[in-house]
N, CA, C and O atoms as a DFTB+ gen file, in Angstrom:
212 C
 N C O
     1  1      51.212       5.245       2.247
     2  2      51.766       5.857       3.446
     3  2      50.736       6.681       4.201
     4  3      50.636       6.599       5.425
     5  1      49.968       7.480       3.459
     6  2      48.970       8.361       4.072
     7  2      47.885       7.574       4.811
     8  3      47.484       7.923       5.921
     9  1      47.425       6.502       4.162
    10  2      46.353       5.692       4.757
    11  2      46.832       5.096       6.078
    12  3      46.114       5.115       7.078
    13  1      48.052       4.566       6.066
    14  2      48.627       3.949       7.264
    15  2      48.711       4.976       8.400
    16  3      48.318       4.696       9.532
    17  1      49.224       6.154       8.083
    18  2      49.370       7.211       9.090
    19  2      48.019       7.626       9.662
    20  3      47.860       7.765      10.874
    21  1      47.044       7.822       8.766
    22  2      45.707       8.229       9.190
    23  2      45.067       7.181      10.073
    24  3      44.413       7.503      11.065
    25  1      45.258       5.917       9.704
    26  2      44.685       4.814      10.469
    27  2      45.298       4.755      11.863
    28  3      44.594       4.565      12.855
    29  1      46.624       4.921      11.927
    30  2      47.324       4.866      13.210
    31  2      46.861       5.996      14.130
    32  3      46.590       5.772      15.309
    33  1      46.773       7.210      13.584
    34  2      46.361       8.348      14.399
    35  2      44.899       8.197      14.827
    36  3      44.528       8.579      15.937
    37  1      44.076       7.638      13.939
    38  2      42.662       7.407      14.257
    39  2      42.538       6.366      15.369
    40  3      41.745       6.523      16.297
    41  1      43.335       5.302      15.258
    42  2      43.340       4.241      16.268
    43  2      43.746       4.798      17.630
    44  3      43.072       4.551      18.630
    45  1      44.844       5.546      17.670
    46  2      45.324       6.103      18.936
    47  2      44.326       7.123      19.481
    48  3      44.180       7.271      20.695
    49  1      43.645       7.821      18.582
    50  2      42.617       8.776      18.986
    51  2      41.475       8.071      19.693
    52  3      40.976       8.546      20.713
    53  1      41.064       6.936      19.147
    54  2      40.001       6.126      19.759
    55  2      40.464       5.656      21.136
    56  3      39.714       5.723      22.110
    57  1      41.704       5.181      21.206
    58  2      42.261       4.708      22.478
    59  2      42.280       5.831      23.514
    60  3      41.940       5.617      24.678
    61  1      42.677       7.020      23.085
    62  2      42.761       8.155      24.002
    63  2      41.386       8.544      24.525
    64  3      41.261       9.011      25.657
    65  1      40.345       8.353      23.701
    66  2      38.985       8.688      24.124
    67  2      38.433       7.590      25.026
    68  3      37.821       7.875      26.055
    69  1      38.651       6.336      24.637
    70  2      38.077       5.195      25.358
    71  2      38.655       5.024      26.758
    72  3      37.904       4.898      27.724
    73  1      39.970       5.017      26.877
    74  2      40.611       4.689      28.152
    75  2      40.181       5.626      29.284
    76  3      39.740       5.136      30.324
    77  1      40.287       6.945      29.131
    78  2      39.867       7.817      30.230
    79  2      38.391       7.660      30.577
    80  3      38.023       7.762      31.747
    81  1      37.542       7.414      29.586
    82  2      36.104       7.236      29.824
    83  2      35.867       6.038      30.733
    84  3      35.067       6.109      31.666
    85  1      36.561       4.937      30.460
    86  2      36.448       3.731      31.284
    87  2      36.966       4.024      32.686
    88  3      36.349       3.638      33.679
    89  1      38.112       4.714      32.759
    90  2      38.706       5.066      34.052
    91  2      37.765       5.975      34.841
    92  3      37.600       5.804      36.048
    93  1      37.149       6.940      34.159
    94  2      36.224       7.870      34.807
    95  2      35.032       7.123      35.379
    96  3      34.608       7.395      36.502
    97  1      34.481       6.171      34.602
    98  2      33.346       5.372      35.074
    99  2      33.737       4.594      36.317
   100  3      32.975       4.530      37.282
   101  1      34.927       4.004      36.295
   102  2      35.414       3.237      37.445
   103  2      35.587       4.137      38.656
   104  3      35.225       3.767      39.773
   105  1      36.146       5.328      38.429
   106  2      36.359       6.280      39.519
   107  2      35.033       6.706      40.136
   108  3      34.893       6.745      41.358
   109  1      34.056       7.027      39.279
   110  2      32.737       7.461      39.754
   111  2      32.079       6.349      40.562
   112  3      31.520       6.602      41.629
   113  1      32.143       5.122      40.057
   114  2      31.576       3.967      40.759
   115  2      32.268       3.785      42.100
   116  3      31.619       3.561      43.122
   117  1      33.595       3.885      42.084
   118  2      34.403       3.733      43.297
   119  2      34.045       4.797      44.333
   120  3      33.852       4.490      45.510
   121  1      33.959       6.049      43.883
   122  2      33.625       7.154      44.781
   123  2      32.216       7.009      45.333
   124  3      31.976       7.281      46.509
   125  1      31.271       6.575      44.477
   126  2      29.893       6.353      44.924
   127  2      29.841       5.300      46.014
   128  3      29.111       5.452      46.993
   129  1      30.610       4.234      45.853
   130  2      30.660       3.164      46.848
   131  2      31.201       3.695      48.170
   132  3      30.675       3.369      49.234
   133  1      32.253       4.514      48.106
   134  2      32.837       5.106      49.318
   135  2      31.794       5.970      50.025
   136  3      31.634       5.888      51.243
   137  1      31.086       6.799      49.251
   138  2      30.064       7.685      49.817
   139  2      28.968       6.869      50.495
   140  3      28.551       7.186      51.609
   141  1      28.498       5.811      49.817
   142  2      27.437       4.958      50.368
   143  2      27.903       4.285      51.656
   144  3      27.180       4.268      52.652
   145  1      29.126       3.725      51.631
   146  2      29.659       3.050      52.818
   147  2      29.856       4.037      53.965
   148  3      29.553       3.726      55.117
   149  1      30.362       5.220      53.650
   150  2      30.589       6.254      54.660
   151  2      29.262       6.655      55.297
   152  3      29.170       6.829      56.512
   153  1      28.234       6.799      54.457
   154  2      26.897       7.171      54.930
   155  2      26.337       6.086      55.847
   156  3      25.754       6.382      56.889
   157  1      26.519       4.832      55.450
   158  2      26.057       3.706      56.269
   159  2      26.785       3.679      57.605
   160  3      26.168       3.461      58.648
   161  1      28.091       3.899      57.577
   162  2      28.882       3.925      58.809
   163  2      28.445       5.071      59.712
   164  3      28.338       4.904      60.927
   165  1      28.192       6.239      59.118
   166  2      27.746       7.404      59.875
   167  2      26.394       7.139      60.525
   168  3      26.179       7.477      61.689
   169  1      25.480       6.527      59.761
   170  2      24.154       6.188      60.291
   171  2      24.260       5.174      61.418
   172  3      23.571       5.284      62.432
   173  1      25.128       4.185      61.234
   174  2      25.351       3.159      62.251
   175  2      25.920       3.796      63.517
   176  3      25.495       3.474      64.627
   177  1      26.882       4.698      63.343
   178  2      27.509       5.410      64.456
   179  2      26.474       6.216      65.238
   180  3      26.449       6.182      66.469
   181  1      25.618       6.943      64.513
   182  2      24.565       7.739      65.148
   183  2      23.560       6.840      65.856
   184  3      23.091       7.163      66.948
   185  1      23.229       5.710      65.231
   186  2      22.296       4.728      65.802
   187  2      22.835       4.177      67.115
   188  3      22.103       4.072      68.099
   189  1      24.123       3.824      67.128
   190  2      24.780       3.299      68.334
   191  2      24.803       4.369      69.427
   192  3      24.551       4.077      70.596
   193  1      25.106       5.603      69.039
   194  2      25.128       6.709      70.005
   195  2      23.765       6.910      70.650
   196  3      23.672       7.166      71.851
   197  1      22.698       6.793      69.846
   198  2      21.329       6.943      70.364
   199  2      21.030       5.867      71.397
   200  3      20.405       6.140      72.422
   201  1      21.476       4.646      71.128
   202  2      21.249       3.527      72.052
   203  2      22.019       3.767      73.356
   204  3      21.475       3.585      74.445
   205  1      23.282       4.174      73.238
   206  2      24.140       4.395      74.406
   207  2      23.648       5.602      75.205
   208  3      23.538       5.530      76.429
   209  1      23.352       6.712      74.520
   210  2      22.902       7.939      75.176
   211  2      21.390       7.975      75.180
   212  3      20.797       8.928      75.687
């Protein structure tokens, strides 16, 4: 009984550590992409303004 319980709690512990880490990596990657795209759009906007003005 003890071994089974320990194994189950250990397994769920691993899951609890792994899942948020993967989610965090995805979030960071996602946010980085948004920042890069926003920066590119801002640069493009400024570039267009320079041409017009």
